[in-house]
N, C-alpha and C positions, 0 to 999 in steps of 0.2 A: 290457475287464475280461472278457475270455474269449468275446467275440461272435464273434470271427474271430482267426484265425491270423496275428499280426501279424508273425511272423519270415520270412516269405514276401514282404513288402512290401518296397520300397525304404525306406533310412532315413528318408528326408526324406517320403516319403507316408505311412510308417508314424505318423510323430508327428501329421500334420494328421489322419489317421483316429482315431488313438488318442484325442486330447482329443475329438473328438465323442462318440467311444462311451464313454467314461468319464463324460460327462454323459449321452448321451441312452439308454443302457440303463439307468443307475440311473434316470432320471426314468420310463422307461416300465416298470419294476418296481415304482416308489413308486405309480405311477396305477393299478396293476390290470391292465389288457388294452387297452395301445394308449399311443402316444406323446403327451406332456405340450406344451405350446407351448414353442418352444425356450427363452423367457425365463423360463420358470416357476421358481421357487425352492420347493419343496415338503416340504423336510426340511432338516436342521441340515447347517452345509457343503457345501450345493449337491446331493449326491449319496450313496449309498448307502455308497460306499467312504470318504466323508468327505474326499474331495482338498481341497476348498475353492476348487474351479475351476469359474469359469463360461466355457467357451469360445466362448459363442455372443454375447460383445460387442462389437458392431459399431459402437458412438458413443463410446466414451471409448478414448482413445490418451494414449503419452506426448507428444505434441504439442499435445493439446490439455487435457490434465490439468495447467494450470499457474493459480497464484492469479488471473492478469490475466483469465482467463476461466471459470473454474471454481470454485465456491465453496458456499456453505450457501444453499439456495432455499426451505426452508421447516422448520416444525417442527410435527409432529404430537401434540399434547396427549392426555394420558393420566390415569387417574384413581389409576396407582399405578406403582410400578418396572417397568421392561421388564428383567427378568432374562433372559429367553427371546429366541433369535433372531428377527426379523420373518421373515414367509414372504410368498410372491409369486405371482399369478397373472395372467397379460397376456390380455387381450381376452375376458373373461369378461360374458357376456351375464347381466345382472340387470335384472328388470321392462322389459324391453325396450330396455334402454340398454347399452352394451358399456363395459367399465371394465377399466382395469388396477388391480390391487386390491392393497393391501399388509394382510397381517392381523399382529395386535400383541395378544399378552395381557399382562396385568399381575398382579403379586402382590396386588392387590384382587379378585382372582379374575373379572375382566373379558376378554372377548373382542372386539376391534375389527375392522371391517373398513373399511378406509378408501380413497377414490380416490387412488391412488397418485401421481396427475399433479395434483391439485388440493388434496388434504387435506381433502376434505370426508368427512364420516363417514356411510357406507352403511348400516352398522348397528353396534348394540353388544347385547352380551348378558351377562349376570351369571351367573356357576355357582353362585352362594349360594342355598342353598334356602330357604323360609320360616323365618325365626328364627334362622338361621345368620350368622355372621360369619368372618371369613378367621382363620386361627390365627394366633397369638402366637408368638415364637418360642420353642421348646420347651425348658422348664426354661433361660431365660435365654442359649441357644446362640444364638449372633449370626452364624452364617453365612449366615443369610438373616435380613433384618430390614427393616424395622421390623414386617412381616407377611408371612405365608406364605399365597399364594394359588395361583397358576398361576405356576410356576417354571421348568420343562423347556421346549424347544422343541415345539411340537405337530407333526404331520405330516398333509400335505395329500394325497387320492386323488382326484384333478380326475374320473377315471372314474365313481367312487362320488358325487361330488358332496359331500365329507364332508373336514372337519378335526378331526382328532382331539386331543383335549386331557385333560390330567391336573389336576384342581383339589381343592385341600386346604381342608377349612371345618371349622367346629367349631360344634356346637351346646349350647350349657352348657358340660358337662364332658367333653362325646363328640366325638370327635376322627374327622373321616370324609375317605377319599380317594376319587375317583371317576374314571373314565373317561368322557368326552364324545364324541360324535361329531355335531358341528352342520354344518348345511346351509351351502355355502359362499358360499350368495347370502341368505340371511336369518337365519342364527344359529339356527335351529329347533334341537331335538333329534331327532335321527335313529335309527332302527333299535332304538325303543322303550328309548333311552338315557336319562339315564346308568346304568352300571353302578358299581355300589359296589365298590372294590377290596377283595377277601378272598383267602386262600389259607392251606392247610398243605401240610405237607411231611414226608415220613418222617424221623424222627431225634429225637436226644437233646440237641439243642444249647441257645442262648439261648432263652428264651422256649418251650419244649417242654411238652406235655402229652400223657399217653398214646402218648407215642412218636411223636407228631409236633410239627413246629416251628411255630408258627401266627405268621400276619403281623397285627400290630398296627398301627393306621394312625396311631395318636398318634405311633410311635417312627421313623416313615419320612418321607423327603421324597423327591420326584419329581425329582432334579436332573438327569440324565442325559437327553439330548434321545429323544425317541422314534423308534422304527424301523418302518416299515412293507415286509414282506418277504413274497411267496407267499401275500398276503392276510390275513397276521396281523400287529397292531399290538403290538410289544415294547415292556414298559414295565420298567424297572430302578431299582432302590433304594436311596437310600442313608440313613444316620442324621444326626441331629440332633448334628454334633459326634460325639465318641464316647459318648455316653449310652447306656448299658446298659440293658436286652439288644437286642441287633439282630443279624441275620446278612445275606445277601447275596440278594435276591431276583430272580428272572427270571420276568415273566410275561407271557404271548402271548394276545392276544385276537385273534377272528374278527372281520376287518375290515366284515363284512355283518349281524353279530346283537349284536356287544359282548361274546358267551358268552366268558369265559376258557377256554382248550384246551391250553394249556401252561404249566407251572412248573417251575422248577428253583431249589434252595436251595443255595447255594456254599458255604454253610459248615451243612450240616444238622446235624452232630454236633459243633461247636464255638461259635464266637460270632465277630460283626465280619465281615470280608470283602465288605463292601457296595459299590455300584458309586456312583460319585459323578464323576469325570472331569471335574471343573470344567465341568460343563454340557454338554459331549461327549455325543454318543450313540452307542453300538456300531456298529460298522463293520460292512459284510457283504460277504462275497467273492462270486464268480459262482457256486460251488457252495452257496451258502444257508447258508454258516457264519457264525456271529457272531463277531467280534472285538473283544475289549474287556479292560479291565484292572480286576483288584479290588482294593482296599485292604487295611491293615493287618489281619490275623486269623488266625485257624487254619491251620494247615498241617501234615499230619503227615510228618516226615521218614523216616517208617517207610513204605516205598512197597513196592505188591504186585507181582504179577509183572510188569504191564504198565507199571510205572514211575510208577504214580499214588500218592497219598496214599493209606493203609490205610483211612480211616474217611471218604474223600471230600470232605474240607474243602480248599478252593481260595483261603484268603486269600493276598492280595499275589501276585497271579499274572497273567501275562499268558495270556489264554485263548483257546482256540477252540472255539465252542458248536456243535455239529452240531444244525438244528433238524428234520430229517428224523425221523419215527418217534418225536417226542418230544425234548426238550431233553437235552441230556447234554453232558459235557466230552469232547471228541473228542481235544484234545491241550492242552500248556501249557508255558508256560515259568515258572521263580520262579529267585531268585538263589540261589548258595550261601550267602549271610548272610541270607536271608529271615527267619529268625526273630529276627535282631538288628534288622532293619530295622523290622518289624513293632513290637516291642517300644518301638524309639524314634520311633514314627509317620513314618519316611521310606519310606511306602509307595508303590507302583507307581500307586495309584490315583487320583493327582492330575491325571495327565496323560488325553489323548486318544488313539485309535488312528487309523490311516490304513492302508487296504489299497491298496499300490501296482499300478500295471501290470505285467503279465508282462516280465521283465529279463532279458536274457541275459547271462551271466558271461564271463569270459575264454575258457572251453573249450568255448564256445557251448550250453551248457546253460540253459534256460529255467528262471527263479526265482521263486517265488511268494512274495512278501514282504509285509509290514506292518510298521510302525514305531509306536513309544510310549514312554512316558516319565513318569517321576514325579518324585519328591522326592529322590531317590540322585543325580544330577546324572549321567545315563546315558541316552542314546537308545538302545534295545534294537529291534534289526532281527532280525526272527524268519522263518524259512521256513515258510510254512504247512503244508508238507508234512511237515516234521520240525522242530516247535519247540524241542525241547532238554529239556524236563521240568527234573529238578531233580537237580543234582549238587554233592554236599556239599563236594565238596574245589576246585572253581572253576568258571567261566562259561562255560568253552570249547566246551560243548554247543551255545551260541546260535551263529545265523550270524554276527551281527556286534553289538559293541558301541561306542559312539563315546561319547566323554568330554565331558561338557558343563561349562561354568563354573557353572552353579546348576541347581535343579530347576524342573522343568517343572509348570506348572499350566495349560495349554492344548494346542491340538492342534496339530500341523503343517500344512502345505498340500504338496501336488505340482503341479507345471507344469514340464513340458518337460524331464524328466529330472532335476528339482531337487526337494529337500526344502526347506521355509521353515520356520523355527520361532524362537519369542523366549523364553528362557526368563527368570526371574526377574532381574532388574535387571540385564540384558543385552541385546546389540544385537539387533536381528533379524539372523539369519545364513540363509547360502544353502549348502546343502551340495550340490554336482553330483554325480550318480552316475555312474560308470564301471565298467563290465562287472560290474554289479549289485554292487558295492561303494561304501560312504559314504567319503570322504576323512575323513581322522583329524582335520582341522582345517578351519573354514569357507572355501567358496569366496571368499566375500565377506560383507559387513555392513555396515549401516547407521551412519549415525555417532551416532547418539542411542541411547539406551538406554530400557528400559521396566520401571519400577518393578513391585512386584508387582500383579498375577500374571503379568507377561510378556503376551503377547498372543499371539492366535489368529488369524493371517492368512488373509484370503481372496484369490483371484486371478481377474482378469478378464484374456480374452484373445480374440482374434477368431483361432480354429484356432490356429495354431502362432505367431502374429505379436502385437504391442503387449500383451505381456505386463505388468501391472501387477500390484503386491503391494498391498495394502491392510492397515492395522494401525491399532488404536485404543490410545492410552495411555487406560487406563482409571484414573484416579487419581480421587479422592472432590470435587476443587475444580474443575479445568476439564480435562475427557477433550480429547483431540487428536488427530485426524484424520491419517493420513500415508498418502501413495503413493509407491510405489518402481518404477523400472524393475527387471524382474524379471532382466534380464540381470548388472546388479552391484550391486542395491541402491543407487545413487544415488537421492537424493531427489529426486521430481517434484514434491510438495505438500503443507502440511502446513495446518491449519485454524488454526494461529496466523501465518500469513504476510503476511494480509490486515491493510490497517490499521483502525483503529477498532471493533476484536473483531468486524468483520463476520462471520467464519465460526465464531466459537466458539458451542458449545453446552452449557454447563454441566457439570455432574458425571456421570462417567461409572459405569456397573457393572461389576463385577468380571471378568465372562468373556464380555462382548459380542464378536461376531465380526461384523466388517460384511458386509451384503450387498448386491452388487453387481450390476445389472442394467438393462438397457434406459435405458442413458445415466446413473443414478439411482446414487445411494450410500446407505443407509438404516443409521442407527447407533441403536440403543437406548440411553436413557439413565436417569436415577432419574426424570424428570418425562414421557417421551414419547419419540419418534423425530425425531432430526435427519435432513434430507434435502437431500443434497448432487448438484448436477449443473452443467450450462451455464446462467452468466450470462447 
């Protein structure tokens, strides 16, 4: 991800170095000033590029991920739904003992630290203040139900010793959003926290007053995962269904003080355009830019001299947000029919983004690409150096568009030159990239399909070897964990193969991505976390 020049390496060696750097550089960035342990999982989808790849998995391989020797080995119960991806720290010293620790948050506003190997509870902390409860589904919007507490995936800074969590609560008729920094060894509040989420931004859009758009905590949920980048914790906000009034917010906080230091509204003179992405977090590239997708909302087709909407409203866009010198939209892409898609709720913002490693095209030029997609049945591949902006006549300005059979409510994964994704009611599909271009049709696909919302796959590998793609069928009756060979998506294992319901783990949650590390697979559910490993 820009740490070294891979073009000067041999192809085989480049791949081995690349997977290590994609994980290691991101982990170092997330941890502040220093490399985290190789098996740590401190952010959504493993790294800030959101590749979904753990390239340091030495215990799991295609030869031992079989139902004869691999399966469910535990279940860690919680007090509410686990909508966020669990996180993991290896070899953490707590009160004189060393633990591998699994961090789990719930919609009941709880944060748990479990011993990842035994399931014993190390600590448990509630984010509810005195006299507070979790929020009900606001105005009966059931996107998050039956209660709203901690929905987004937290982020861990091992160097600072903190896990950052956003929690929603209610005191009487007052709704509250807070950012917490908790001690990873005890759950105690750090840095004088928590900080109440507040904000305003110049504009005359929805919920504005005296020339400023105002953040109303009742109207928002923190669904997208947190991002830690260059000492700041970034939060992004979405609405409850499409309940008005709302706009699109990005707020950055100092990781050492929890003070708000950056704010950007994506639709300051319009409405909607929130950041949802089905639980995915904004991605970040090596230059410190955020890559994310905004939902349906205001976009001015009248452009200024730079090709940007003339009132600064970026609803329904693939966005590149610069972070140096304050948050600002550095570049964007949106479809030629973006207004029609927003009106029909066919927005981009239902899917997540992935920043790809530098790729070389057929003419030898290095390409800096990112991918993402939403409800309109396309995977959009953007050149981060020139994303394409808005063309009212066609979408030819974009680097590449790949037609999908159905919409994306999930985040792709990347490994060894291939992108893996599962759109709604479709197979898990592999797209093998050649000369920095995607094929028009999948290279391979799974035999089974995934109902709504599809699946967000994760990848485990040992360098460039032993690649396994993990994906969960997140249905409401009996979720299923699948493992596939990365080369052709032939199935290695699923949790329905063993007799007598040995590996079944109950109902799943919509947007859960499996966490694979240290020989184990952790899957969030409606009542806790299922744990898979060697039997």
